[in-house]
Structure formats: C-alpha cells, structure tokens
Backbone atoms as SQL, in Angstrom:
CREATE TABLE atoms (id INTEGER PRIMARY KEY, chain TEXT, resi INTEGER, resn TEXT, atom TEXT, x REAL, y REAL, z REAL);
INSERT INTO atoms VALUES
  (1, 'A', 1, 'MET', 'N', 3.361, -19.253, -13.219),
  (2, 'A', 1, 'MET', 'CA', 2.056, -18.709, -12.984),
  (3, 'A', 1, 'MET', 'C', 2.141, -17.284, -12.430),
  (4, 'A', 2, 'LEU', 'N', 3.081, -17.051, -11.515),
  (5, 'A', 2, 'LEU', 'CA', 3.234, -15.716, -10.948),
  (6, 'A', 2, 'LEU', 'C', 3.643, -14.714, -12.019),
  (7, 'A', 3, 'ALA', 'N', 4.489, -15.131, -12.966),
  (8, 'A', 3, 'ALA', 'CA', 4.890, -14.230, -14.051),
  (9, 'A', 3, 'ALA', 'C', 3.689, -13.862, -14.914),
  (10, 'A', 4, 'THR', 'N', 2.802, -14.826, -15.180),
  (11, 'A', 4, 'THR', 'CA', 1.594, -14.546, -15.960),
  (12, 'A', 4, 'THR', 'C', 0.682, -13.596, -15.200),
  (13, 'A', 5, 'LEU', 'N', 0.554, -13.805, -13.905),
  (14, 'A', 5, 'LEU', 'CA', -0.267, -12.927, -13.088),
  (15, 'A', 5, 'LEU', 'C', 0.287, -11.514, -13.090),
  (16, 'A', 6, 'ARG', 'N', 1.610, -11.381, -13.029),
  (17, 'A', 6, 'ARG', 'CA', 2.234, -10.058, -13.067),
  (18, 'A', 6, 'ARG', 'C', 1.934, -9.334, -14.376),
  (19, 'A', 7, 'GLN', 'N', 1.881, -10.083, -15.488),
  (20, 'A', 7, 'GLN', 'CA', 1.608, -9.469, -16.782),
  (21, 'A', 7, 'GLN', 'C', 0.153, -9.053, -16.906),
  (22, 'A', 8, 'GLN', 'N', -0.763, -9.859, -16.385),
  (23, 'A', 8, 'GLN', 'CA', -2.181, -9.572, -16.517),
  (24, 'A', 8, 'GLN', 'C', -2.662, -8.560, -15.488),
  (25, 'A', 9, 'PHE', 'N', -2.060, -8.538, -14.334),
  (26, 'A', 9, 'PHE', 'CA', -2.477, -7.677, -13.232),
  (27, 'A', 9, 'PHE', 'C', -1.327, -6.734, -12.913),
  (28, 'A', 10, 'PRO', 'N', -1.416, -5.465, -13.291),
  (29, 'A', 10, 'PRO', 'CA', -0.290, -4.548, -13.072),
  (30, 'A', 10, 'PRO', 'C', 0.164, -4.555, -11.611),
  (31, 'A', 11, 'PRO', 'N', 1.450, -4.546, -11.381),
  (32, 'A', 11, 'PRO', 'CA', 1.970, -4.569, -10.015),
  (33, 'A', 11, 'PRO', 'C', 1.399, -3.429, -9.187),
  (34, 'A', 12, 'SER', 'N', 1.035, -3.749, -7.998),
  (35, 'A', 12, 'SER', 'CA', 0.558, -2.814, -6.988),
  (36, 'A', 12, 'SER', 'C', -0.784, -2.163, -7.311),
  (37, 'A', 13, 'LEU', 'N', -1.525, -2.664, -8.297),
  (38, 'A', 13, 'LEU', 'CA', -2.805, -2.052, -8.659),
  (39, 'A', 13, 'LEU', 'C', -3.789, -2.086, -7.504),
  (40, 'A', 14, 'LEU', 'N', -3.868, -3.198, -6.794),
  (41, 'A', 14, 'LEU', 'CA', -4.794, -3.305, -5.673),
  (42, 'A', 14, 'LEU', 'C', -4.481, -2.259, -4.607),
  (43, 'A', 15, 'ALA', 'N', -3.228, -2.160, -4.238),
  (44, 'A', 15, 'ALA', 'CA', -2.849, -1.183, -3.222),
  (45, 'A', 15, 'ALA', 'C', -3.081, 0.234, -3.708),
  (46, 'A', 16, 'GLN', 'N', -2.789, 0.486, -4.973),
  (47, 'A', 16, 'GLN', 'CA', -3.014, 1.817, -5.526),
  (48, 'A', 16, 'GLN', 'C', -4.478, 2.192, -5.409),
  (49, 'A', 17, 'MET', 'N', -5.339, 1.263, -5.790),
  (50, 'A', 17, 'MET', 'CA', -6.770, 1.554, -5.748),
  (51, 'A', 17, 'MET', 'C', -7.233, 1.772, -4.312),
  (52, 'A', 18, 'LEU', 'N', -6.751, 0.962, -3.386),
  (53, 'A', 18, 'LEU', 'CA', -7.159, 1.118, -1.989),
  (54, 'A', 18, 'LEU', 'C', -6.630, 2.417, -1.390),
  (55, 'A', 19, 'PHE', 'N', -5.367, 2.724, -1.653),
  (56, 'A', 19, 'PHE', 'CA', -4.793, 3.939, -1.107),
  (57, 'A', 19, 'PHE', 'C', -5.458, 5.179, -1.708),
  (58, 'A', 20, 'ALA', 'N', -5.647, 5.173, -3.019),
  (59, 'A', 20, 'ALA', 'CA', -6.273, 6.322, -3.670),
  (60, 'A', 20, 'ALA', 'C', -7.752, 6.438, -3.281),
  (61, 'A', 21, 'ALA', 'N', -8.397, 5.314, -2.986),
  (62, 'A', 21, 'ALA', 'CA', -9.797, 5.347, -2.561),
  (63, 'A', 21, 'ALA', 'C', -9.968, 6.042, -1.217),
  (64, 'A', 22, 'GLY', 'N', -8.894, 6.225, -0.513),
  (65, 'A', 22, 'GLY', 'CA', -8.937, 6.939, 0.761),
  (66, 'A', 22, 'GLY', 'C', -9.250, 8.417, 0.612),
  (67, 'A', 23, 'VAL', 'N', -9.270, 8.915, -0.612),
  (68, 'A', 23, 'VAL', 'CA', -9.581, 10.334, -0.843),
  (69, 'A', 23, 'VAL', 'C', -10.979, 10.660, -0.331),
  (70, 'A', 24, 'TYR', 'N', -11.943, 9.787, -0.618),
  (71, 'A', 24, 'TYR', 'CA', -13.331, 10.067, -0.235),
  (72, 'A', 24, 'TYR', 'C', -13.487, 10.226, 1.281),
  (73, 'A', 25, 'PRO', 'N', -13.071, 9.246, 2.100),
  (74, 'A', 25, 'PRO', 'CA', -13.206, 9.460, 3.548),
  (75, 'A', 25, 'PRO', 'C', -12.312, 10.583, 4.065),
  (76, 'A', 26, 'LEU', 'N', -11.184, 10.822, 3.406),
  (77, 'A', 26, 'LEU', 'CA', -10.310, 11.917, 3.833),
  (78, 'A', 26, 'LEU', 'C', -11.012, 13.256, 3.673),
  (79, 'A', 27, 'ILE', 'N', -11.655, 13.466, 2.539),
  (80, 'A', 27, 'ILE', 'CA', -12.376, 14.719, 2.312),
  (81, 'A', 27, 'ILE', 'C', -13.518, 14.858, 3.319),
  (82, 'A', 28, 'GLY', 'N', -14.232, 13.759, 3.561),
  (83, 'A', 28, 'GLY', 'CA', -15.308, 13.794, 4.561),
  (84, 'A', 28, 'GLY', 'C', -14.792, 14.160, 5.941),
  (85, 'A', 29, 'SER', 'N', -13.652, 13.610, 6.302),
  (86, 'A', 29, 'SER', 'CA', -13.066, 13.911, 7.616),
  (87, 'A', 29, 'SER', 'C', -12.618, 15.363, 7.710),
  (88, 'A', 30, 'LEU', 'N', -12.095, 15.891, 6.613),
  (89, 'A', 30, 'LEU', 'CA', -11.638, 17.280, 6.624),
  (90, 'A', 30, 'LEU', 'C', -12.806, 18.263, 6.617),
  (91, 'A', 31, 'LEU', 'N', -13.911, 17.883, 5.968),
  (92, 'A', 31, 'LEU', 'CA', -15.085, 18.756, 5.942),
  (93, 'A', 31, 'LEU', 'C', -15.840, 18.747, 7.270),
  (94, 'A', 32, 'HIS', 'N', -15.767, 17.634, 7.992),
  (95, 'A', 32, 'HIS', 'CA', -16.479, 17.493, 9.264),
  (96, 'A', 32, 'HIS', 'C', -15.512, 17.000, 10.341),
  (97, 'A', 33, 'PRO', 'N', -14.548, 17.839, 10.734),
  (98, 'A', 33, 'PRO', 'CA', -13.513, 17.374, 11.671),
  (99, 'A', 33, 'PRO', 'C', -14.044, 16.989, 13.051),
  (100, 'A', 34, 'ALA', 'N', -15.155, 17.562, 13.471),
  (101, 'A', 34, 'ALA', 'CA', -15.685, 17.223, 14.795),
  (102, 'A', 34, 'ALA', 'C', -16.209, 15.793, 14.839),
  (103, 'A', 35, 'ASP', 'N', -16.580, 15.255, 13.670),
  (104, 'A', 35, 'ASP', 'CA', -17.131, 13.903, 13.606),
  (105, 'A', 35, 'ASP', 'C', -16.099, 12.849, 13.226),
  (106, 'A', 36, 'SER', 'N', -14.824, 13.222, 13.169),
  (107, 'A', 36, 'SER', 'CA', -13.813, 12.268, 12.707),
  (108, 'A', 36, 'SER', 'C', -12.690, 12.136, 13.724),
  (109, 'A', 37, 'ASP', 'N', -11.940, 11.056, 13.582),
  (110, 'A', 37, 'ASP', 'CA', -10.769, 10.814, 14.416),
  (111, 'A', 37, 'ASP', 'C', -9.566, 11.461, 13.723),
  (112, 'A', 38, 'THR', 'N', -8.908, 12.371, 14.400),
  (113, 'A', 38, 'THR', 'CA', -7.799, 13.094, 13.762),
  (114, 'A', 38, 'THR', 'C', -6.657, 12.169, 13.370),
  (115, 'A', 39, 'GLY', 'N', -6.406, 11.120, 14.140),
  (116, 'A', 39, 'GLY', 'CA', -5.345, 10.171, 13.797),
  (117, 'A', 39, 'GLY', 'C', -5.644, 9.445, 12.496),
  (118, 'A', 40, 'ASP', 'N', -6.898, 9.032, 12.340),
  (119, 'A', 40, 'ASP', 'CA', -7.293, 8.365, 11.089),
  (120, 'A', 40, 'ASP', 'C', -7.169, 9.313, 9.904),
  (121, 'A', 41, 'THR', 'N', -7.548, 10.562, 10.105),
  (122, 'A', 41, 'THR', 'CA', -7.461, 11.549, 9.024),
  (123, 'A', 41, 'THR', 'C', -6.016, 11.744, 8.592),
  (124, 'A', 42, 'MET', 'N', -5.114, 11.828, 9.554),
  (125, 'A', 42, 'MET', 'CA', -3.695, 12.007, 9.206),
  (126, 'A', 42, 'MET', 'C', -3.144, 10.779, 8.480),
  (127, 'A', 43, 'MET', 'N', -3.507, 9.574, 8.928),
  (128, 'A', 43, 'MET', 'CA', -3.033, 8.367, 8.250),
  (129, 'A', 43, 'MET', 'C', -3.598, 8.285, 6.834),
  (130, 'A', 44, 'LEU', 'N', -4.856, 8.639, 6.666),
  (131, 'A', 44, 'LEU', 'CA', -5.450, 8.625, 5.329),
  (132, 'A', 44, 'LEU', 'C', -4.705, 9.561, 4.386),
  (133, 'A', 45, 'SER', 'N', -4.305, 10.719, 4.890),
  (134, 'A', 45, 'SER', 'CA', -3.587, 11.656, 4.018),
  (135, 'A', 45, 'SER', 'C', -2.266, 11.051, 3.537),
  (136, 'A', 46, 'LEU', 'N', -1.585, 10.315, 4.396),
  (137, 'A', 46, 'LEU', 'CA', -0.340, 9.661, 3.988),
  (138, 'A', 46, 'LEU', 'C', -0.596, 8.564, 2.961),
  (139, 'A', 47, 'TYR', 'N', -1.649, 7.770, 3.185),
  (140, 'A', 47, 'TYR', 'CA', -1.943, 6.685, 2.254),
  (141, 'A', 47, 'TYR', 'C', -2.448, 7.192, 0.912),
  (142, 'A', 48, 'VAL', 'N', -3.182, 8.295, 0.907),
  (143, 'A', 48, 'VAL', 'CA', -3.623, 8.871, -0.369),
  (144, 'A', 48, 'VAL', 'C', -2.400, 9.326, -1.167),
  (145, 'A', 49, 'ALA', 'N', -1.466, 9.997, -0.504),
  (146, 'A', 49, 'ALA', 'CA', -0.243, 10.439, -1.197),
  (147, 'A', 49, 'ALA', 'C', 0.545, 9.233, -1.719),
  (148, 'A', 50, 'LEU', 'N', 0.671, 8.189, -0.909),
  (149, 'A', 50, 'LEU', 'CA', 1.377, 6.981, -1.346),
  (150, 'A', 50, 'LEU', 'C', 0.660, 6.347, -2.532),
  (151, 'A', 51, 'GLY', 'N', -0.665, 6.322, -2.500),
  (152, 'A', 51, 'GLY', 'CA', -1.435, 5.771, -3.614),
  (153, 'A', 51, 'GLY', 'C', -1.209, 6.525, -4.909),
  (154, 'A', 52, 'ILE', 'N', -1.104, 7.837, -4.828),
  (155, 'A', 52, 'ILE', 'CA', -0.856, 8.644, -6.028),
  (156, 'A', 52, 'ILE', 'C', 0.517, 8.309, -6.608),
  (157, 'A', 53, 'PHE', 'N', 1.522, 8.199, -5.751),
  (158, 'A', 53, 'PHE', 'CA', 2.856, 7.855, -6.252),
  (159, 'A', 53, 'PHE', 'C', 2.904, 6.423, -6.791),
  (160, 'A', 54, 'LEU', 'N', 2.132, 5.508, -6.199),
  (161, 'A', 54, 'LEU', 'CA', 2.073, 4.150, -6.742),
  (162, 'A', 54, 'LEU', 'C', 1.376, 4.130, -8.101),
  (163, 'A', 55, 'LEU', 'N', 0.386, 4.998, -8.289),
  (164, 'A', 55, 'LEU', 'CA', -0.255, 5.102, -9.604),
  (165, 'A', 55, 'LEU', 'C', 0.745, 5.567, -10.657),
  (166, 'A', 56, 'ILE', 'N', 1.621, 6.471, -10.275),
  (167, 'A', 56, 'ILE', 'CA', 2.671, 6.932, -11.191),
  (168, 'A', 56, 'ILE', 'C', 3.666, 5.796, -11.450),
  (169, 'A', 57, 'ALA', 'N', 3.978, 5.034, -10.410),
  (170, 'A', 57, 'ALA', 'CA', 4.970, 3.956, -10.512),
  (171, 'A', 57, 'ALA', 'C', 4.521, 2.818, -11.409),
  (172, 'A', 58, 'VAL', 'N', 3.213, 2.632, -11.579),
  (173, 'A', 58, 'VAL', 'CA', 2.734, 1.499, -12.369),
  (174, 'A', 58, 'VAL', 'C', 3.130, 1.637, -13.838),
  (175, 'A', 59, 'ARG', 'N', 3.426, 2.826, -14.287),
  (176, 'A', 59, 'ARG', 'CA', 3.849, 3.020, -15.676),
  (177, 'A', 59, 'ARG', 'C', 5.190, 2.354, -15.952),
  (178, 'A', 60, 'ASN', 'N', 6.060, 2.338, -14.947),
  (179, 'A', 60, 'ASN', 'CA', 7.371, 1.713, -15.095),
  (180, 'A', 60, 'ASN', 'C', 7.758, 1.097, -13.749),
  (181, 'A', 61, 'PRO', 'N', 7.133, -0.027, -13.394),
  (182, 'A', 61, 'PRO', 'CA', 7.354, -0.596, -12.063),
  (183, 'A', 61, 'PRO', 'C', 8.798, -0.992, -11.782),
  (184, 'A', 62, 'SER', 'N', 9.536, -1.409, -12.796),
  (185, 'A', 62, 'SER', 'CA', 10.933, -1.796, -12.572),
  (186, 'A', 62, 'SER', 'C', 11.767, -0.627, -12.082),
  (187, 'A', 63, 'ALA', 'N', 11.446, 0.568, -12.549),
  (188, 'A', 63, 'ALA', 'CA', 12.197, 1.753, -12.132),
  (189, 'A', 63, 'ALA', 'C', 11.770, 2.246, -10.749),
  (190, 'A', 64, 'HIS', 'N', 10.660, 1.733, -10.238),
  (191, 'A', 64, 'HIS', 'CA', 10.130, 2.198, -8.954),
  (192, 'A', 64, 'HIS', 'C', 10.021, 1.065, -7.935),
  (193, 'A', 65, 'ARG', 'N', 10.927, 0.098, -8.052),
  (194, 'A', 65, 'ARG', 'CA', 10.892, -1.052, -7.149),
  (195, 'A', 65, 'ARG', 'C', 11.010, -0.638, -5.687),
  (196, 'A', 66, 'SER', 'N', 11.811, 0.361, -5.398),
  (197, 'A', 66, 'SER', 'CA', 11.994, 0.769, -3.998),
  (198, 'A', 66, 'SER', 'C', 10.711, 1.393, -3.434),
  (199, 'A', 67, 'LEU', 'N', 9.967, 2.127, -4.240),
  (200, 'A', 67, 'LEU', 'CA', 8.697, 2.696, -3.781),
  (201, 'A', 67, 'LEU', 'C', 7.693, 1.584, -3.495),
  (202, 'A', 68, 'ILE', 'N', 7.631, 0.589, -4.378),
  (203, 'A', 68, 'ILE', 'CA', 6.724, -0.537, -4.176),
  (204, 'A', 68, 'ILE', 'C', 7.129, -1.311, -2.920),
  (205, 'A', 69, 'ALA', 'N', 8.422, -1.506, -2.729),
  (206, 'A', 69, 'ALA', 'CA', 8.909, -2.196, -1.521),
  (207, 'A', 69, 'ALA', 'C', 8.583, -1.380, -0.267),
  (208, 'A', 70, 'PHE', 'N', 8.747, -0.056, -0.338),
  (209, 'A', 70, 'PHE', 'CA', 8.409, 0.788, 0.806),
  (210, 'A', 70, 'PHE', 'C', 6.930, 0.658, 1.151),
  (211, 'A', 71, 'ALA', 'N', 6.072, 0.679, 0.142),
  (212, 'A', 71, 'ALA', 'CA', 4.638, 0.545, 0.392),
  (213, 'A', 71, 'ALA', 'C', 4.334, -0.795, 1.062),
  (214, 'A', 72, 'ALA', 'N', 4.981, -1.856, 0.604),
  (215, 'A', 72, 'ALA', 'CA', 4.753, -3.179, 1.188),
  (216, 'A', 72, 'ALA', 'C', 5.232, -3.233, 2.635),
  (217, 'A', 73, 'TRP', 'N', 6.473, -2.845, 2.875),
  (218, 'A', 73, 'TRP', 'CA', 7.040, -2.965, 4.222),
  (219, 'A', 73, 'TRP', 'C', 6.422, -1.981, 5.200),
  (220, 'A', 74, 'SER', 'N', 6.005, -0.807, 4.730),
  (221, 'A', 74, 'SER', 'CA', 5.317, 0.117, 5.641),
  (222, 'A', 74, 'SER', 'C', 3.936, -0.432, 5.992),
  (223, 'A', 75, 'SER', 'N', 3.324, -1.181, 5.081),
  (224, 'A', 75, 'SER', 'CA', 2.045, -1.831, 5.391),
  (225, 'A', 75, 'SER', 'C', 2.241, -2.880, 6.481),
  (226, 'A', 76, 'PHE', 'N', 3.326, -3.648, 6.396),
  (227, 'A', 76, 'PHE', 'CA', 3.615, -4.632, 7.444),
  (228, 'A', 76, 'PHE', 'C', 3.865, -3.942, 8.792),
  (229, 'A', 77, 'ALA', 'N', 4.635, -2.859, 8.781),
  (230, 'A', 77, 'ALA', 'CA', 4.929, -2.148, 10.026),
  (231, 'A', 77, 'ALA', 'C', 3.649, -1.584, 10.641),
  (232, 'A', 78, 'HIS', 'N', 2.794, -1.018, 9.807),
  (233, 'A', 78, 'HIS', 'CA', 1.533, -0.473, 10.292),
  (234, 'A', 78, 'HIS', 'C', 0.653, -1.601, 10.845),
  (235, 'A', 79, 'ALA', 'N', 0.663, -2.758, 10.194),
  (236, 'A', 79, 'ALA', 'CA', -0.122, -3.901, 10.665),
  (237, 'A', 79, 'ALA', 'C', 0.349, -4.371, 12.040),
  (238, 'A', 80, 'VAL', 'N', 1.653, -4.382, 12.260),
  (239, 'A', 80, 'VAL', 'CA', 2.182, -4.787, 13.566),
  (240, 'A', 80, 'VAL', 'C', 1.729, -3.802, 14.647),
  (241, 'A', 81, 'ALA', 'N', 1.845, -2.509, 14.368),
  (242, 'A', 81, 'ALA', 'CA', 1.422, -1.499, 15.342),
  (243, 'A', 81, 'ALA', 'C', -0.073, -1.621, 15.642),
  (244, 'A', 82, 'MET', 'N', -0.878, -1.811, 14.602),
  (245, 'A', 82, 'MET', 'CA', -2.323, -1.952, 14.809),
  (246, 'A', 82, 'MET', 'C', -2.660, -3.221, 15.575),
  (247, 'A', 83, 'SER', 'N', -1.936, -4.296, 15.322),
  (248, 'A', 83, 'SER', 'CA', -2.185, -5.549, 16.039),
  (249, 'A', 83, 'SER', 'C', -1.888, -5.392, 17.524),
  (250, 'A', 84, 'ILE', 'N', -0.807, -4.730, 17.834),
  (251, 'A', 84, 'ILE', 'CA', -0.463, -4.496, 19.247),
  (252, 'A', 84, 'ILE', 'C', -1.542, -3.656, 19.914),
  (253, 'A', 85, 'LEU', 'N', -1.979, -2.598, 19.217),
  (254, 'A', 85, 'LEU', 'CA', -3.053, -1.774, 19.778),
  (255, 'A', 85, 'LEU', 'C', -4.327, -2.588, 19.956),
  (256, 'A', 86, 'GLY', 'N', -4.625, -3.454, 18.992),
  (257, 'A', 86, 'GLY', 'CA', -5.813, -4.284, 19.089),
  (258, 'A', 86, 'GLY', 'C', -5.774, -5.230, 20.272),
  (259, 'A', 87, 'LEU', 'N', -4.603, -5.716, 20.593),
  (260, 'A', 87, 'LEU', 'CA', -4.472, -6.600, 21.754),
  (261, 'A', 87, 'LEU', 'C', -4.551, -5.828, 23.069),
  (262, 'A', 88, 'GLU', 'N', -4.155, -4.561, 23.039),
  (263, 'A', 88, 'GLU', 'CA', -4.155, -3.745, 24.254),
  (264, 'A', 88, 'GLU', 'C', -5.495, -3.050, 24.506),
  (265, 'A', 89, 'ILE', 'N', -6.217, -2.680, 23.458),
  (266, 'A', 89, 'ILE', 'CA', -7.471, -1.936, 23.606),
  (267, 'A', 89, 'ILE', 'C', -8.618, -2.867, 23.229),
  (268, 'A', 90, 'ALA', 'N', -9.189, -3.509, 24.206),
  (269, 'A', 90, 'ALA', 'CA', -10.195, -4.540, 23.965),
  (270, 'A', 90, 'ALA', 'C', -11.423, -4.008, 23.232),
  (271, 'A', 91, 'SER', 'N', -11.826, -2.788, 23.501),
  (272, 'A', 91, 'SER', 'CA', -13.041, -2.250, 22.883),
  (273, 'A', 91, 'SER', 'C', -12.876, -2.021, 21.381),
  (274, 'A', 92, 'GLN', 'N', -11.647, -1.931, 20.902),
  (275, 'A', 92, 'GLN', 'CA', -11.402, -1.691, 19.478),
  (276, 'A', 92, 'GLN', 'C', -10.640, -2.845, 18.820),
  (277, 'A', 93, 'ARG', 'N', -10.597, -3.977, 19.485),
  (278, 'A', 93, 'ARG', 'CA', -9.804, -5.120, 19.032),
  (279, 'A', 93, 'ARG', 'C', -10.175, -5.566, 17.616),
  (280, 'A', 94, 'VAL', 'N', -11.453, -5.746, 17.346),
  (281, 'A', 94, 'VAL', 'CA', -11.868, -6.265, 16.042),
  (282, 'A', 94, 'VAL', 'C', -11.441, -5.316, 14.920),
  (283, 'A', 95, 'GLY', 'N', -11.685, -4.028, 15.089),
  (284, 'A', 95, 'GLY', 'CA', -11.312, -3.049, 14.065),
  (285, 'A', 95, 'GLY', 'C', -9.818, -3.034, 13.784),
  (286, 'A', 96, 'PHE', 'N', -9.030, -3.057, 14.844),
  (287, 'A', 96, 'PHE', 'CA', -7.581, -3.043, 14.666),
  (288, 'A', 96, 'PHE', 'C', -7.084, -4.326, 14.001),
  (289, 'A', 97, 'LEU', 'N', -7.606, -5.474, 14.410),
  (290, 'A', 97, 'LEU', 'CA', -7.124, -6.737, 13.857),
  (291, 'A', 97, 'LEU', 'C', -7.582, -6.939, 12.411),
  (292, 'A', 98, 'VAL', 'N', -8.790, -6.500, 12.081),
  (293, 'A', 98, 'VAL', 'CA', -9.242, -6.586, 10.687),
  (294, 'A', 98, 'VAL', 'C', -8.397, -5.652, 9.820),
  (295, 'A', 99, 'GLY', 'N', -8.162, -4.441, 10.308),
  (296, 'A', 99, 'GLY', 'CA', -7.301, -3.502, 9.570),
  (297, 'A', 99, 'GLY', 'C', -5.900, -4.058, 9.382),
  (298, 'A', 100, 'SER', 'N', -5.380, -4.722, 10.391),
  (299, 'A', 100, 'SER', 'CA', -4.059, -5.339, 10.297),
  (300, 'A', 100, 'SER', 'C', -4.029, -6.417, 9.223),
  (301, 'A', 101, 'ALA', 'N', -5.068, -7.226, 9.193),
  (302, 'A', 101, 'ALA', 'CA', -5.132, -8.298, 8.189),
  (303, 'A', 101, 'ALA', 'C', -5.165, -7.714, 6.772),
  (304, 'A', 102, 'VAL', 'N', -5.924, -6.645, 6.582),
  (305, 'A', 102, 'VAL', 'CA', -5.990, -6.000, 5.264),
  (306, 'A', 102, 'VAL', 'C', -4.615, -5.474, 4.864),
  (307, 'A', 103, 'LEU', 'N', -3.916, -4.858, 5.790),
  (308, 'A', 103, 'LEU', 'CA', -2.582, -4.316, 5.486),
  (309, 'A', 103, 'LEU', 'C', -1.582, -5.429, 5.164),
  (310, 'A', 104, 'VAL', 'N', -1.689, -6.566, 5.836),
  (311, 'A', 104, 'VAL', 'CA', -0.801, -7.692, 5.536),
  (312, 'A', 104, 'VAL', 'C', -1.086, -8.219, 4.127),
  (313, 'A', 105, 'VAL', 'N', -2.354, -8.326, 3.764),
  (314, 'A', 105, 'VAL', 'CA', -2.708, -8.789, 2.419),
  (315, 'A', 105, 'VAL', 'C', -2.156, -7.824, 1.369),
  (316, 'A', 106, 'ILE', 'N', -2.280, -6.534, 1.619),
  (317, 'A', 106, 'ILE', 'CA', -1.741, -5.532, 0.688),
  (318, 'A', 106, 'ILE', 'C', -0.230, -5.683, 0.572),
  (319, 'A', 107, 'GLY', 'N', 0.462, -5.810, 1.693),
  (320, 'A', 107, 'GLY', 'CA', 1.914, -5.956, 1.671),
  (321, 'A', 107, 'GLY', 'C', 2.362, -7.197, 0.922),
  (322, 'A', 108, 'VAL', 'N', 1.690, -8.323, 1.152),
  (323, 'A', 108, 'VAL', 'CA', 2.038, -9.561, 0.458),
  (324, 'A', 108, 'VAL', 'C', 1.784, -9.416, -1.040),
  (325, 'A', 109, 'ALA', 'N', 0.649, -8.808, -1.408),
  (326, 'A', 109, 'ALA', 'CA', 0.342, -8.623, -2.831),
  (327, 'A', 109, 'ALA', 'C', 1.382, -7.735, -3.508),
  (328, 'A', 110, 'LEU', 'N', 1.798, -6.676, -2.831),
  (329, 'A', 110, 'LEU', 'CA', 2.808, -5.788, -3.414),
  (330, 'A', 110, 'LEU', 'C', 4.128, -6.518, -3.643),
  (331, 'A', 111, 'ILE', 'N', 4.547, -7.312, -2.670),
  (332, 'A', 111, 'ILE', 'CA', 5.813, -8.037, -2.816),
  (333, 'A', 111, 'ILE', 'C', 5.687, -9.122, -3.887),
  (334, 'A', 112, 'ALA', 'N', 4.564, -9.834, -3.890),
  (335, 'A', 112, 'ALA', 'CA', 4.387, -10.922, -4.857),
  (336, 'A', 112, 'ALA', 'C', 4.305, -10.415, -6.288),
  (337, 'A', 113, 'LEU', 'N', 3.692, -9.254, -6.485),
  (338, 'A', 113, 'LEU', 'CA', 3.484, -8.733, -7.830),
  (339, 'A', 113, 'LEU', 'C', 4.556, -7.739, -8.272),
  (340, 'A', 114, 'ALA', 'N', 5.471, -7.406, -7.393),
  (341, 'A', 114, 'ALA', 'CA', 6.540, -6.466, -7.758),
  (342, 'A', 114, 'ALA', 'C', 7.441, -7.094, -8.811),
  (343, 'A', 115, 'PRO', 'N', 7.951, -6.278, -9.715),
  (344, 'A', 115, 'PRO', 'CA', 8.842, -6.821, -10.742),
  (345, 'A', 115, 'PRO', 'C', 10.148, -7.299, -10.128),
  (346, 'A', 116, 'GLY', 'N', 10.721, -8.323, -10.726),
  (347, 'A', 116, 'GLY', 'CA', 12.006, -8.825, -10.261),
  (348, 'A', 116, 'GLY', 'C', 13.124, -7.871, -10.620),
  (349, 'A', 117, 'LYS', 'N', 14.217, -7.987, -9.920),
  (350, 'A', 117, 'LYS', 'CA', 15.370, -7.135, -10.197),
  (351, 'A', 117, 'LYS', 'C', 16.042, -7.609, -11.473),
  (352, 'A', 118, 'GLN', 'N', 16.303, -6.674, -12.379),
  (353, 'A', 118, 'GLN', 'CA', 16.968, -7.020, -13.636),
  (354, 'A', 118, 'GLN', 'C', 18.470, -7.121, -13.419),
  (355, 'A', 119, 'SER', 'N', 19.073, -8.056, -14.128),
  (356, 'A', 119, 'SER', 'CA', 20.531, -8.173, -14.059),
  (357, 'A', 119, 'SER', 'C', 21.164, -7.079, -14.915),
  (358, 'A', 120, 'ARG', 'N', 22.435, -6.822, -14.729),
  (359, 'A', 120, 'ARG', 'CA', 23.122, -5.784, -15.497),
  (360, 'A', 120, 'ARG', 'C', 23.132, -6.086, -16.992),
  (361, 'A', 121, 'GLU', 'N', 23.257, -7.371, -17.332),
  (362, 'A', 121, 'GLU', 'CA', 23.286, -7.721, -18.751),
  (363, 'A', 121, 'GLU', 'C', 21.963, -7.392, -19.421),
  (364, 'A', 122, 'LEU', 'N', 20.864, -7.676, -18.733),
  (365, 'A', 122, 'LEU', 'CA', 19.551, -7.387, -19.310),
  (366, 'A', 122, 'LEU', 'C', 19.333, -5.879, -19.458),
  (367, 'A', 123, 'ARG', 'N', 19.758, -5.092, -18.466),
  (368, 'A', 123, 'ARG', 'CA', 19.614, -3.646, -18.562),
  (369, 'A', 123, 'ARG', 'C', 20.476, -3.077, -19.683),
  (370, 'A', 124, 'SER', 'N', 21.679, -3.607, -19.821),
  (371, 'A', 124, 'SER', 'CA', 22.576, -3.136, -20.889),
  (372, 'A', 124, 'SER', 'C', 21.981, -3.453, -22.253),
  (373, 'A', 125, 'ALA', 'N', 21.428, -4.650, -22.399),
  (374, 'A', 125, 'ALA', 'CA', 20.851, -5.048, -23.674),
  (375, 'A', 125, 'ALA', 'C', 19.601, -4.229, -23.975),
  (376, 'A', 126, 'ALA', 'N', 18.823, -3.921, -22.953),
  (377, 'A', 126, 'ALA', 'CA', 17.578, -3.160, -23.136),
  (378, 'A', 126, 'ALA', 'C', 17.874, -1.706, -23.524),
  (379, 'A', 127, 'SER', 'N', 18.947, -1.149, -22.989),
  (380, 'A', 127, 'SER', 'CA', 19.264, 0.252, -23.289),
  (381, 'A', 127, 'SER', 'C', 20.030, 0.410, -24.605),
  (382, 'A', 128, 'ALA', 'N', 20.569, -0.673, -25.138),
  (383, 'A', 128, 'ALA', 'CA', 21.351, -0.587, -26.389),
  (384, 'A', 128, 'ALA', 'C', 20.461, -0.538, -27.601);
C-alpha cells in the first residue's frame, strides 16, 4: 500500500507545498517589519528556500534522498525546540505545541513517502 501511495502522491509534495506557501507571509513580514516577529520571518525564509529545493527534488527523488531526509529530520529537530519553548512559555504554549505537531506530521510524511535506497545491481541495470 505504501508503494502505491508513493506512486500516486509524489514524495515530499505536502512539505513542498507548505514550505513554498511560506512565501506569502514572508513577503508580508518583509513589507511590514514593525508588525512581524523577526524570528518567524527568518525561519520562514529558510523554509521557503527548503521548499524550493524540495520542488526541484521531486523530479528525481531517488537522487535527492539526502535532501528529503534533511527536511524530515530538521522538521523533527525544530518540533523538539518548539515543544520545549511551549512548555517553558505558558502564554504561547498552544501555538508552539500546534506548530510542533505540524512539523512532526511533515517529518513523518517525508520519511514515509521518501523513495527507498536502490541496490547497486538495480542502479547498474538502470544505467545500462
């Protein structure tokens, strides 16, 4: 079933769309810096760049497995940091924990939908 899902749903498409969708709030934050949180603006810029590279990677996901893995594991790391902040800053707990949950879902989806590693025999046969 997972193999069928991988064929029908391009690997990392959800994360690509979410990361690239960060362009809109990023532009708003840059146009109105007094009304935005500078930390959020900087994080959005990183995620927009990652989303663009993931969009490029979808053309040949097997060749970009490390980029997809980086996106997944960096999402987990960011979720852990946000969860800790959410537990420490009570006034922002809900926002941090919801954001953490979204990042965990993205990371799991990226790992689940990432292409499997090809064996040497398969690569040799494919290139011949």
